[in-house]
C-alpha positions, 0 to 999 in steps of 0.5 A, a space after each residue: 497526653 501529659 501524665 499528671 505529676 510528670 514534672 514533679 520529683 520522684 518521691 512524694 510524702 504527705 498526710 490524709 486530708 488537712 482538717 483535723 482539730 489536734 493538728 491545730 495544736 501541733 502542726 498549724 501555727 497558732 490562730 491560723 484561720 481554717 481557711 488557710 490550713 490547705 495553703 500552709 499544709 501544702 507548703 510543708 508537705 509534697 502531697 495530700 491524700 484526700 479522704 473527703 472525696 470517698 464520702 462526698 461529691 465535689 464540684 469542679 470549682 472546689 478542685 480548682 480552688 484546691 489547685 490554686 491554694 497549693 504551690 507548684 510541685 504539689 500533688 493531691 491523691 484522691 480517694 474515689 467515691 465509696 459508691 464505686 467500690 462498696 458494692 456486691 458486684 464490682 462489674 456493675 460500677 461503671 456509672 459510678 466510676 464515670 460519675 466520679 472521674 467526670 466530677 471535675 477532678 481534671 480541674 486539679 491540672 498537674 496537681 492531680 495525683 493517683 486515684 485510690 479505689 479502696 475496698 471494704 475489709 470484707 470484699 473477697 477477691 473474685 478474679 472475674 468480677 475484679 478484672 471486670 471492674 479494672 476494665 472500667 477504670 478510664 485511662 484519662 480524663 480531659 486529655 490527662 492520663 490517670 493513675 489508679 491505685 487499689 487498696 485491697 483490704 481482705 486477705 484473699 487478695 494476697 495471691 499472684 492472681 491478684 497481682 497479675 490482674 493489677 499489672 494487666 491493668 497498670 494499676 498500683 497496689 497499696 503497700 501498708 505497714 498495718 497488721 490489720 490489712 494485707 501487707 505486701 510490697 509487690 510492684 504492679 505499676 510504674 509507681 509505688 503507693 504506701 499508706 503508713 498507718 502505725 504511728 505511735 503517740 509515744 514518739 515525737 514524730 509518730 515513728 521512732 527515728 530509726 523507723 523513719 530512716 528505714 522508710 526513707 531508705 525504702 522510698 529511695 530504693 523504690 524510686 531507683 527501680 528497686 524493691 526493699 529487701 526487708 518488706 513482705 511480698 508474695 513473689 520473689 524480689 525482681 531485678 532492678 527495674 526502671 525508676 518509679 515515682 513514689 507516694 508515701 502517706 501517713 494516714 492512721 495510728 496516732 493521727 495527730 502525729 501524722 504531719 510530724 511523721 511526714 515532715 520527718 521523712 521529708 527532711 530525711 529525703 532533703 525536701 525544702 519547703 517552698 518559700 
């Protein structure tokens, strides 16, 4: 089985979705048809996190269309359906998990990135139930290896027991800079997934220049197999490990600034948009 994105650069940076009215004034060229927004955005960024798959079901032709509109060396991260995670007993989500994974996401081919399983902010960590849920996540679909990301949003997940479960099932766990959700940078898989949510409208690029410098440095440390020393964690920093793929998405705060923040970070990482 070929891992999704195995031939792609180690650090990918993007935004959440590609349809947002304010971006038509500060990111997309004037009068660009809405039908061409994905084609344009996917050539300025190296990844997009698709939020629509959290709320709605899509058919295989839609995933194939996205695949064909984006250039080579681009990745779509997909939020799994909310029906899989917004439930009292996660262990009973098997049918919903299967329905989402078998909905046609493999049509993205090499452009299929991580799947994000986002939990309600009110969902309290229950080790037995959560472990049963993680056991439901398939390792592959249609011969293509899957990467799973856990977006836990209740403080009860800030425990080594959660980290141990994520590592057992080879799942990454979201790091965020938001004070509204648990923020810890402990590594639990062979890739890193950051969702940055504190963009500020007062800055041209959503973040102060020195802040983007810092995120560029953090992404490079992660990619090299290290752990940035200045980020919060639950456990002590580990020794240098194997290189890791890194995914960084600007997804909240002053959302109108997300593309500028992403392109600002990409510039610091030496990204050159495809011709």
